[in-house]
C-alpha positions as CSV (number, residue, x, y, z in Angstrom):
1,X,54.3,41.8,120.5
2,X,56.0,40.0,117.9
3,X,55.3,36.5,116.7
4,X,57.4,34.0,114.9
5,X,56.3,33.6,111.4
6,X,57.1,30.6,109.0
7,X,59.1,32.6,106.7
8,X,62.5,34.4,107.8
9,X,62.8,38.0,107.5
10,X,59.3,38.6,106.7
11,X,56.6,40.3,108.6
12,X,53.5,38.4,109.7
13,X,50.3,39.4,108.4
14,X,49.1,39.7,112.0
15,X,51.9,40.9,113.8
16,X,53.0,44.4,112.9
17,X,56.7,43.8,113.2
18,X,58.9,41.8,111.2
19,X,58.5,37.9,111.8
20,X,61.3,36.4,113.2
21,X,62.6,33.3,111.6
22,X,61.3,30.0,112.7
23,X,63.2,26.9,112.6
24,X,61.3,24.2,110.3
25,X,62.0,20.7,110.1
26,X,62.2,18.8,106.7
27,X,58.9,16.8,107.2
28,X,56.8,20.0,107.6
29,X,58.6,21.6,104.4
30,X,57.8,18.3,102.5
31,X,54.1,18.3,103.5
32,X,53.5,21.9,102.6
33,X,55.2,21.3,99.1
34,X,52.8,18.4,98.3
35,X,49.7,20.4,99.2
36,X,50.7,23.2,97.0
37,X,51.5,20.7,94.0
38,X,48.2,19.2,94.4
39,X,46.3,22.2,94.5
40,X,47.9,23.6,91.3
41,X,47.0,20.2,89.5
42,X,43.4,20.5,90.3
43,X,43.1,23.9,88.9
44,X,44.6,22.8,85.6
45,X,42.1,19.9,85.4
46,X,39.2,22.2,86.0
47,X,40.4,24.6,83.3
48,X,40.9,21.6,80.8
49,X,37.4,20.7,81.7
50,X,36.1,23.9,81.1
51,X,37.8,24.4,77.7
52,X,36.6,20.9,76.5
53,X,33.1,21.7,77.5
54,X,33.4,25.1,75.4
55,X,34.9,23.1,72.4
56,X,32.0,20.5,72.6
57,X,29.4,23.5,72.9
58,X,31.0,25.3,70.0
59,X,31.0,22.1,67.9
60,X,27.5,21.4,68.7
61,X,26.6,24.8,67.8
62,X,28.5,24.8,64.5
63,X,27.0,21.2,63.7
64,X,23.5,22.8,64.4
65,X,24.3,25.8,62.3
66,X,25.5,23.4,59.4
67,X,22.5,21.1,59.7
68,X,20.2,24.3,59.5
69,X,22.0,25.6,56.5
70,X,21.9,22.1,54.8
71,X,18.1,22.0,55.6
72,X,17.6,25.5,54.2
73,X,19.3,24.7,51.2
74,X,17.4,21.4,50.6
75,X,14.3,23.3,51.3
76,X,15.3,25.9,48.7
77,X,16.2,23.3,46.2
78,X,12.8,21.7,46.8
79,X,11.1,25.1,46.3
80,X,13.0,25.7,43.0
81,X,12.3,22.1,41.8
82,X,8.6,22.3,42.7
83,X,8.4,25.6,40.9
84,X,10.4,24.3,37.9
85,X,8.0,21.3,37.7
86,X,5.1,23.3,38.3
87,X,6.1,25.6,35.5
88,X,6.8,22.6,33.3
89,X,3.4,21.1,34.4
90,X,1.4,24.5,33.6
91,X,3.6,25.3,30.3
92,X,3.5,21.7,28.8
93,X,1.9,21.5,25.3
94,X,0.6,18.0,26.3
95,X,-2.4,17.9,28.7
96,X,-1.5,16.6,32.1
97,X,-4.2,15.6,34.5
98,X,-4.7,13.9,37.8
99,X,-8.2,12.7,39.0
100,X,-9.9,10.1,41.4
101,X,-11.3,6.8,40.2
102,X,-14.9,8.4,40.5
103,X,-13.8,11.2,38.1
104,X,-13.2,14.2,40.2
105,X,-10.7,16.5,38.7
106,X,-7.7,17.1,41.1
107,X,-5.3,18.7,38.8
108,X,-4.9,19.6,35.2
109,X,-2.9,22.0,33.1
110,X,-3.8,24.8,30.8
111,X,-3.1,22.6,27.9
112,X,-5.4,20.0,29.0
113,X,-8.1,22.3,29.8
114,X,-7.8,24.0,26.2
115,X,-8.1,20.6,24.7
116,X,-11.7,20.3,26.0
117,X,-12.5,23.9,25.1
118,X,-12.1,25.7,28.6
119,X,-10.3,28.9,28.9
120,X,-8.7,28.1,32.1
121,X,-7.8,25.0,34.2
122,X,-9.8,26.5,37.0
123,X,-12.9,26.2,35.1
124,X,-12.1,22.6,34.1
125,X,-11.5,21.7,37.9
126,X,-15.2,22.2,38.7
127,X,-16.1,19.4,36.1
128,X,-16.0,15.6,36.3
129,X,-14.3,13.3,34.0
130,X,-17.5,11.3,33.5
131,X,-19.0,14.2,31.6
132,X,-16.2,14.1,28.9
133,X,-17.5,10.6,27.7
134,X,-20.3,10.2,25.2
135,X,-20.8,6.6,26.6
136,X,-20.1,6.0,30.3
137,X,-19.7,2.2,29.6
138,X,-16.5,3.4,27.7
139,X,-15.0,5.0,30.8
140,X,-16.2,2.0,33.0
141,X,-14.2,-0.3,30.7
142,X,-11.2,2.0,30.7
143,X,-11.2,2.0,34.5
144,X,-11.4,-1.8,34.8
145,X,-8.6,-2.1,32.3
146,X,-6.4,0.2,34.4
147,X,-7.1,-1.5,37.7
148,X,-6.1,-4.8,35.9
149,X,-3.1,-3.5,34.2
150,X,-2.1,-0.7,36.4
151,X,-1.1,1.6,33.5
152,X,-2.1,1.9,29.8
153,X,-0.5,3.6,27.0
154,X,-1.6,5.0,23.5
155,X,-5.3,4.7,24.3
156,X,-7.1,6.5,21.6
157,X,-10.3,7.9,23.1
158,X,-13.3,10.0,21.6
159,X,-14.4,12.3,24.3
160,X,-16.5,15.6,24.4
161,X,-15.6,19.2,24.4
162,X,-17.3,21.9,26.5
163,X,-19.3,22.8,23.3
164,X,-20.4,19.1,22.7
165,X,-18.3,18.6,19.7
166,X,-16.1,15.4,19.7
167,X,-12.3,15.3,20.2
168,X,-10.0,12.6,19.7
169,X,-7.1,12.1,22.4
170,X,-4.3,9.8,22.9
171,X,-4.2,8.9,26.8
172,X,-1.4,7.4,28.8
173,X,-2.8,6.8,32.3
174,X,-1.1,5.2,35.5
175,X,-2.9,3.9,38.6
176,X,-1.3,5.4,41.8
177,X,-2.5,3.4,44.8
178,X,-2.1,4.4,48.4
179,X,-4.8,4.4,50.8
180,X,-8.4,3.2,49.7
181,X,-9.9,6.7,49.4
182,X,-6.5,8.2,47.8
183,X,-6.1,5.9,44.7
184,X,-5.9,8.4,41.7
185,X,-5.0,8.4,38.2
186,X,-2.4,10.2,36.7
187,X,-1.7,10.6,33.0
188,X,-1.2,12.8,29.9
189,X,-3.6,13.8,26.9
190,X,-2.5,14.5,23.4
191,X,-5.1,16.0,21.0
192,X,-5.0,13.7,17.8
193,X,-8.3,15.0,16.2
194,X,-6.4,16.6,13.3
195,X,-4.6,13.0,12.8
196,X,-8.0,11.3,13.0
197,X,-9.6,13.5,10.7
198,X,-6.6,13.0,8.2
199,X,-6.9,9.0,8.6
200,X,-10.5,9.5,7.9
201,X,-10.0,11.5,4.8
202,X,-7.1,9.2,3.8
203,X,-9.6,6.2,4.5
204,X,-12.2,8.0,2.2
205,X,-9.7,8.7,-0.6
206,X,-8.5,5.1,-0.6
207,X,-12.2,4.0,-0.9
208,X,-12.9,6.4,-3.7
209,X,-9.6,5.5,-5.3
210,X,-10.5,1.8,-5.1
211,X,-14.0,2.5,-6.3
212,X,-12.5,4.5,-9.2
213,X,-10.1,1.6,-9.9
214,X,-13.0,-0.8,-10.0
215,X,-14.9,1.5,-12.1
216,X,-11.8,1.7,-14.5
217,X,-11.5,-2.1,-14.4
218,X,-15.0,-2.5,-15.2
219,X,-14.8,0.2,-17.9
220,X,-11.9,-1.4,-19.4
221,X,-13.4,-4.8,-19.3
222,X,-16.5,-3.4,-21.1
223,X,-14.4,-1.6,-23.5
224,X,-12.6,-4.6,-24.2
225,X,-15.6,-6.7,-24.8
226,X,-17.4,-4.2,-26.7
227,X,-14.3,-3.6,-29.1
228,X,-13.1,-6.9,-29.5
229,X,-16.7,-8.4,-30.4
230,X,-16.9,-6.3,-33.7
231,X,-13.1,-6.8,-34.4
232,X,-13.8,-10.5,-34.2
233,X,-16.4,-10.2,-37.0
234,X,-14.2,-7.7,-39.2
235,X,-11.1,-10.0,-39.1
236,X,-13.1,-13.4,-39.3
237,X,-15.3,-12.2,-42.1
238,X,-12.2,-10.8,-44.0
239,X,-10.4,-13.9,-43.7
240,X,-13.5,-15.7,-45.0
241,X,-13.8,-13.4,-48.0
242,X,-10.0,-13.7,-48.6
243,X,-10.5,-17.6,-48.9
244,X,-13.0,-17.1,-51.9
245,X,-12.1,-16.3,-55.5
246,X,-11.2,-12.4,-55.8
247,X,-9.9,-10.3,-58.2
248,X,-6.1,-9.0,-57.5
249,X,-7.8,-5.6,-56.7
250,X,-10.2,-6.9,-54.4
251,X,-7.5,-9.3,-52.6
252,X,-5.3,-6.1,-52.1
253,X,-8.2,-4.2,-50.6
254,X,-9.3,-6.9,-48.3
255,X,-5.6,-7.3,-47.2
256,X,-5.5,-3.7,-46.3
257,X,-8.9,-4.1,-44.3
258,X,-7.2,-6.9,-42.4
259,X,-4.0,-5.2,-42.0
260,X,-5.7,-2.0,-40.5
261,X,-7.9,-4.1,-38.3
262,X,-4.7,-6.0,-36.9
263,X,-3.1,-2.5,-36.4
264,X,-6.2,-1.3,-34.5
265,X,-6.1,-4.4,-32.4
266,X,-2.5,-4.3,-31.5
267,X,-3.2,-0.6,-30.1
268,X,-6.2,-1.9,-28.3
269,X,-4.0,-4.6,-26.7
270,X,-1.4,-2.1,-25.7
271,X,-3.8,0.3,-24.0
272,X,-5.3,-2.8,-22.1
273,X,-2.0,-4.1,-21.2
274,X,-0.9,-0.7,-20.0
275,X,-4.1,-0.4,-18.0
276,X,-3.7,-3.9,-16.4
277,X,0.0,-2.9,-15.6
278,X,-1.0,0.4,-13.9
279,X,-3.8,-1.4,-11.8
280,X,-1.4,-4.1,-10.6
281,X,-3.4,-6.7,-12.3
282,X,-0.8,-8.0,-14.8
283,X,0.3,-11.7,-14.6
284,X,2.5,-13.9,-16.6
285,X,1.8,-17.6,-17.1
286,X,4.1,-20.7,-16.6
287,X,3.4,-23.3,-19.2
288,X,5.6,-25.6,-21.4
289,X,6.5,-24.3,-24.9
290,X,9.0,-25.1,-27.7
291,X,11.5,-22.1,-27.5
292,X,12.9,-22.5,-31.0
293,X,9.4,-22.8,-32.6
294,X,8.1,-19.8,-30.5
295,X,11.0,-17.6,-31.7
296,X,10.9,-18.8,-35.4
297,X,7.1,-18.2,-35.7
298,X,7.7,-14.8,-34.2
299,X,10.4,-13.6,-36.5
300,X,8.7,-15.3,-39.6
301,X,5.8,-13.0,-39.1
302,X,7.8,-10.1,-39.7
303,X,9.4,-11.8,-42.8
304,X,7.0,-9.8,-45.4
305,X,7.6,-6.4,-43.8
306,X,11.5,-7.0,-44.0
307,X,11.1,-8.0,-47.5
308,X,9.0,-5.1,-48.5
309,X,11.8,-2.7,-47.1
310,X,14.6,-4.8,-48.6
311,X,16.1,-5.6,-45.1
312,X,17.9,-8.7,-44.0
313,X,16.2,-10.4,-41.0
314,X,17.9,-13.0,-39.3
315,X,17.9,-14.8,-35.9
316,X,20.1,-17.3,-34.1
317,X,19.3,-19.6,-31.3
318,X,22.5,-21.8,-30.3
319,X,22.2,-25.4,-30.3
320,X,23.1,-25.9,-26.6
321,X,19.9,-24.2,-25.5
322,X,17.1,-26.5,-24.5
323,X,14.2,-27.0,-26.9
324,X,11.5,-27.2,-24.2
325,X,11.1,-24.7,-21.5
326,X,8.5,-23.4,-19.3
327,X,7.4,-19.9,-19.0
328,X,5.0,-17.4,-20.9
329,X,5.5,-17.8,-24.7
330,X,2.8,-15.3,-25.2
331,X,4.8,-12.5,-23.3
332,X,8.1,-13.2,-24.8
333,X,6.6,-13.0,-28.1
334,X,4.9,-9.7,-27.2
335,X,8.4,-8.2,-26.1
336,X,10.0,-9.4,-29.3
337,X,7.2,-8.1,-31.6
338,X,7.6,-4.5,-29.7
339,X,11.5,-4.5,-30.3
340,X,11.7,-6.1,-33.6
341,X,8.8,-4.1,-34.8
342,X,10.5,-0.7,-33.5
343,X,13.7,-2.0,-35.4
344,X,11.8,-2.6,-38.7
345,X,9.9,0.8,-38.3
346,X,13.2,2.7,-37.9
347,X,15.5,0.9,-40.1
348,X,15.5,1.9,-43.8
349,X,18.7,-0.3,-44.9
350,X,20.9,-2.9,-43.6
351,X,20.0,-5.8,-41.4
352,X,17.8,-6.8,-38.2
353,X,19.0,-9.7,-36.1
354,X,17.9,-11.6,-33.1
355,X,20.4,-13.5,-30.9
356,X,19.6,-15.6,-28.1
357,X,22.0,-16.9,-25.6
358,X,22.2,-18.4,-22.1
359,X,22.9,-15.8,-19.2
360,X,25.0,-16.8,-16.4
361,X,23.2,-15.4,-13.4
362,X,24.2,-16.0,-9.8
363,X,21.5,-15.7,-7.2
364,X,21.4,-16.3,-3.5
365,X,19.0,-19.1,-4.0
366,X,20.3,-20.8,-7.1
367,X,17.7,-23.0,-8.6
368,X,19.0,-25.9,-10.8
369,X,15.6,-25.9,-12.6
370,X,15.9,-22.3,-13.9
371,X,17.6,-21.0,-17.1
372,X,18.3,-17.3,-17.8
373,X,18.1,-16.2,-21.5
374,X,19.6,-13.0,-23.0
375,X,17.9,-11.8,-26.2
376,X,19.7,-9.2,-28.3
377,X,17.9,-7.2,-31.1
378,X,20.4,-5.1,-33.2
379,X,19.4,-2.9,-36.0
380,X,21.3,-0.6,-38.5
381,X,18.8,2.3,-38.2
382,X,18.7,5.8,-37.5
383,X,19.5,5.3,-33.6
384,X,17.9,6.9,-30.6
385,X,18.6,10.7,-30.2
386,X,20.6,11.7,-27.0
387,X,17.8,13.6,-25.6
388,X,15.4,10.7,-25.9
389,X,17.5,8.1,-24.2
390,X,16.7,8.9,-20.6
391,X,12.9,8.7,-21.0
392,X,12.7,6.0,-23.7
393,X,10.9,3.6,-21.4
394,X,8.3,6.1,-20.1
395,X,4.8,5.8,-21.2
396,X,3.4,7.5,-24.3
397,X,6.8,8.7,-25.3
398,X,7.7,9.0,-28.8
399,X,10.7,10.2,-30.8
400,X,8.5,12.6,-32.6
401,X,5.3,13.7,-31.1
402,X,4.6,16.3,-33.8
403,X,1.7,16.5,-36.2
404,X,4.2,15.9,-39.1
405,X,5.8,12.8,-37.6
406,X,6.8,10.0,-40.0
407,X,6.0,7.1,-37.5
408,X,3.0,6.2,-35.7
409,X,2.3,4.3,-32.5
410,X,1.1,5.0,-29.0
411,X,4.4,5.2,-27.2
412,X,3.4,2.4,-24.9
413,X,5.3,-0.6,-26.5
414,X,8.8,-0.1,-24.7
415,X,7.0,0.7,-21.4
416,X,5.0,-2.6,-21.7
417,X,8.1,-4.6,-22.8
418,X,10.1,-3.3,-19.8
419,X,7.4,-4.2,-17.4
420,X,7.1,-7.6,-19.0
421,X,10.7,-8.4,-18.8
422,X,10.6,-7.5,-15.1
423,X,7.8,-9.5,-14.4
424,X,9.5,-12.7,-16.0
425,X,12.3,-12.1,-13.8
426,X,14.6,-10.2,-16.0
427,X,15.4,-6.5,-17.1
428,X,15.8,-4.5,-20.4
429,X,18.4,-2.0,-21.5
430,X,19.8,-0.6,-24.8
431,X,23.0,1.0,-26.4
432,X,22.4,3.1,-29.4
433,X,24.5,5.7,-31.6
434,X,22.7,8.2,-33.7
435,X,23.0,7.3,-37.3
436,X,24.5,3.8,-36.7
437,X,21.5,1.9,-35.1
438,X,20.5,0.4,-31.8
439,X,20.8,-2.7,-29.8
440,X,18.2,-3.7,-27.3
441,X,18.8,-6.3,-24.7
442,X,16.3,-8.2,-22.4
443,X,16.7,-11.2,-20.1
444,X,14.0,-13.5,-18.7
445,X,14.0,-16.5,-16.2
446,X,12.5,-19.7,-17.5
447,X,12.2,-23.1,-16.0
448,X,13.4,-26.4,-17.6
449,X,10.5,-28.5,-18.7
450,X,11.5,-31.0,-16.1
451,X,10.7,-28.6,-13.3
452,X,7.1,-28.4,-14.4
453,X,6.0,-31.7,-15.1
454,X,2.5,-31.5,-13.2
455,X,1.5,-28.7,-15.4
456,X,1.6,-31.0,-18.6
457,X,0.1,-34.2,-16.9
458,X,-3.0,-33.9,-19.1
459,X,-1.0,-33.1,-22.3
460,X,-1.1,-35.3,-25.4
461,X,1.1,-35.5,-28.4
462,X,0.4,-33.6,-31.6
463,X,0.4,-36.9,-33.5
464,X,-2.0,-38.5,-31.1
465,X,-4.2,-35.6,-31.4
466,X,-4.1,-35.8,-35.3
467,X,-4.6,-39.4,-35.2
468,X,-7.6,-39.4,-33.0
469,X,-9.3,-36.6,-34.7
470,X,-8.7,-38.1,-38.1
471,X,-10.3,-41.4,-36.8
472,X,-13.2,-39.4,-35.4
473,X,-13.7,-37.5,-38.8
474,X,-13.7,-40.8,-40.6
475,X,-16.4,-42.1,-38.3
476,X,-19.0,-39.2,-38.6
477,X,-18.6,-35.3,-38.5
478,X,-18.2,-34.0,-34.9
479,X,-21.3,-32.3,-33.6
480,X,-20.5,-28.8,-32.1
481,X,-22.9,-26.7,-30.2
482,X,-22.2,-22.9,-30.5
483,X,-23.6,-20.7,-28.1
484,X,-23.3,-17.1,-29.1
485,X,-25.8,-14.2,-29.1
486,X,-24.0,-11.8,-31.3
487,X,-25.4,-12.2,-34.8
488,X,-22.0,-11.3,-36.6
489,X,-19.8,-13.5,-34.4
490,X,-22.5,-16.2,-34.4
491,X,-22.5,-16.1,-38.3
492,X,-18.5,-15.9,-38.6
493,X,-18.2,-19.1,-36.2
494,X,-20.8,-21.0,-38.1
495,X,-19.3,-20.4,-41.5
496,X,-15.7,-21.4,-40.3
497,X,-17.1,-24.5,-38.5
498,X,-19.4,-25.5,-41.4
499,X,-16.2,-25.1,-43.8
500,X,-14.1,-27.4,-41.7
501,X,-16.9,-30.0,-41.9
502,X,-18.4,-29.8,-38.4
503,X,-22.0,-30.2,-37.8
504,X,-23.1,-27.2,-35.9
505,X,-26.3,-26.4,-33.8
506,X,-26.7,-22.8,-32.6
507,X,-28.0,-21.5,-29.3
508,X,-28.5,-17.9,-28.5
509,X,-27.9,-18.0,-24.7
510,X,-27.2,-20.4,-21.9
511,X,-30.6,-21.3,-21.2
512,X,-31.2,-22.2,-24.9
513,X,-27.8,-24.2,-24.8
514,X,-29.1,-26.3,-21.9
515,X,-32.2,-27.0,-23.7
516,X,-30.3,-28.2,-26.9
517,X,-28.2,-30.7,-24.6
518,X,-31.3,-32.1,-23.5
519,X,-32.2,-33.0,-27.1
520,X,-29.0,-34.3,-28.5
521,X,-25.4,-35.3,-27.8
522,X,-22.6,-33.1,-28.8
523,X,-18.8,-33.7,-28.8
524,X,-17.8,-30.0,-27.8
525,X,-19.5,-26.8,-26.7
526,X,-18.3,-23.4,-28.1
527,X,-19.7,-21.0,-25.2
528,X,-19.9,-17.2,-25.1
529,X,-19.6,-15.8,-21.6
530,X,-21.8,-12.5,-21.7
531,X,-25.2,-13.4,-22.9
532,X,-28.8,-12.5,-21.9
533,X,-31.1,-14.6,-19.8
534,X,-28.2,-17.0,-18.8
535,X,-24.5,-16.2,-19.2
536,X,-22.0,-18.8,-20.1
537,X,-20.5,-19.3,-16.6
538,X,-23.9,-20.2,-15.2
539,X,-24.6,-22.5,-18.1
540,X,-21.4,-24.3,-17.7
541,X,-21.9,-24.8,-13.9
542,X,-25.4,-26.3,-14.7
543,X,-23.9,-28.7,-17.3
544,X,-21.1,-29.8,-14.8
545,X,-23.9,-30.2,-12.1
546,X,-25.7,-32.7,-14.4
547,X,-22.4,-34.5,-15.2
548,X,-21.8,-35.4,-11.4
549,X,-25.0,-37.6,-11.9
550,X,-24.2,-39.0,-15.3
551,X,-20.2,-39.2,-14.8
552,X,-20.0,-38.1,-18.3
553,X,-17.7,-35.0,-19.4
554,X,-18.4,-32.7,-22.2
555,X,-15.6,-30.2,-23.5
556,X,-16.5,-26.6,-23.1
557,X,-14.5,-23.9,-24.7
558,X,-15.1,-20.4,-23.7
559,X,-15.1,-17.9,-26.7
560,X,-15.3,-14.4,-25.2
561,X,-14.3,-10.8,-25.7
562,X,-13.3,-10.4,-21.9
563,X,-9.5,-10.5,-22.1
564,X,-8.5,-8.7,-18.9
565,X,-6.8,-10.5,-16.1
566,X,-8.8,-12.9,-14.3
567,X,-11.2,-13.7,-17.0
568,X,-9.5,-16.7,-18.0
569,X,-9.2,-18.0,-14.4
570,X,-13.0,-17.4,-14.0
571,X,-13.7,-19.4,-17.0
572,X,-11.7,-22.3,-16.0
573,X,-13.0,-22.4,-12.2
574,X,-16.5,-22.2,-13.5
575,X,-15.6,-25.8,-15.1
576,X,-14.5,-24.8,-18.8
577,X,-11.9,-26.7,-20.4
578,X,-10.2,-24.0,-22.5
579,X,-10.3,-20.2,-23.1
580,X,-10.0,-18.3,-26.6
581,X,-10.3,-14.5,-26.4
582,X,-11.7,-12.7,-29.4
583,X,-10.9,-12.0,-32.1
584,X,-10.6,-15.7,-32.5
585,X,-7.7,-17.0,-34.6
586,X,-8.8,-19.8,-37.0
587,X,-6.0,-22.1,-36.6
588,X,-6.1,-21.8,-32.9
589,X,-9.8,-22.5,-32.6
590,X,-9.5,-25.5,-34.7
591,X,-6.3,-26.6,-32.9
592,X,-8.3,-26.4,-29.5
593,X,-11.2,-28.3,-30.8
594,X,-9.2,-31.3,-32.2
595,X,-7.3,-31.3,-28.9
596,X,-10.3,-31.6,-26.7
597,X,-12.1,-33.9,-28.9
598,X,-9.3,-36.4,-28.9
599,X,-8.8,-36.0,-25.1
600,X,-11.9,-34.5,-23.6
601,X,-10.3,-34.5,-20.1
602,X,-7.3,-32.4,-21.4
603,X,-7.3,-28.6,-20.4
604,X,-5.6,-26.4,-22.8
605,X,-3.8,-23.1,-21.7
606,X,-4.5,-21.0,-24.6
607,X,-5.7,-17.6,-24.0
608,X,-5.7,-16.2,-27.3
609,X,-2.6,-14.0,-26.7
């Protein structure tokens, strides 16, 4: 049996025969189309949803894979860095440690263990940091400081090695705080034992050097005293004899004795000056003086030697230069004596001249009260050889040091002159041509007299001194107390003073001087410094203590062979009014006595230079 199918010309799936066409209306056809379209759209949505789900899954899987890869890389880098820092920790030449506050060692590297004498860090970790300290109080103080400051740097600590020997370490420690029981100390250690030993050795060497310097100073002071004391007797007695009636031959012989003694004294002074320079104990004075008179007296001292060699000796000081200046006339004279003396020594014919002029010097802090002088000493002598010019100012340097040399000397004159010029704010230099002579220059800084008025507040004029002294002499002969323990110097001073008309009382030491002052009044005291029983400084202090009660003032003059730096200051600080170093110059001695008798409160600045 045939059934009608919905499709024309088609066989039904149920009916065996072909289907017959069935007539369908429009509505049926439209309904069937809509159903087919809806079914196809749903299928596409499902497929799209499935694809989106797969895409999300793949993205999540990829993200997870990338995250795992990143974590793996980070973990690998962390392992590498940890290994790197572990190697740095273990191989560091500096000790690195980590401990608890109680001292338990948590970590220490090999270098740290070796500092304390342990073969490995594992051996050291079994120790407690407290065992490293010789004094536990030191560690307690260190812990308190760390708690207070949180970290410390460059702490030098003396600790104990494994064998008990001390080791010095430089510590840098930081307090790492977390929980109460997890607070730790982290830091570094540097072995500075060698440095501390070097410092100790350097300190010991410095102390030895200072002791040697003191011993040298004491030796030079002793030598100065022991040499100047007999030299004072030789020169003084020679001058006394030269003032008597002598034959021509006797006068010539004594003149040679005096010249030899003065030459020996010059050598002694050079050696002492050089010693003071080397020890850094060399100073210059600042006192008012007459520039022209100082230069004239210095050059006049060479007049006889120049005349004997038939040399012209001239000096020129411009009229525009001030007459009165403030500086160290003795040191300027010393430089001139060295330079002019060398010119005389090495010049056989011609002329030696000294020219002084004002030097224009511009300084950052220009002082209107200062003046710079330029001294020029020119000779027509043999000149300085080329090979000697670079070292001419070095100590103990001589043009000819052989046994057959024609010229003597210590080779210290130019060295001392250079140091003196520099000490006085100037410098020294020279020009020379072999066979044509040499020209030496030096400059010094001086003050105008108005800039140092306080230094001369007790000064009195020469006319006042002479008038007062003459009046005193007309009244009676001044009484002088001479305090001297050396027999030769005592005899010399006694004869010089008595010849001048003084009434002299002699005391053998400071104690005897105090006893004499109890018996009689004196116008002045000439006091030696180094004496038995009681020295001159102690005796002066006792005299000044008495005067605080009486209100009087007795002039006291130090006459001593102590001529090193500080000796004059010590005498003045002890209460003495003036200071003369031996050998005593007669004119200087009497000028000082006249000044102090005329004005007992005036202190003089003479130092016997």
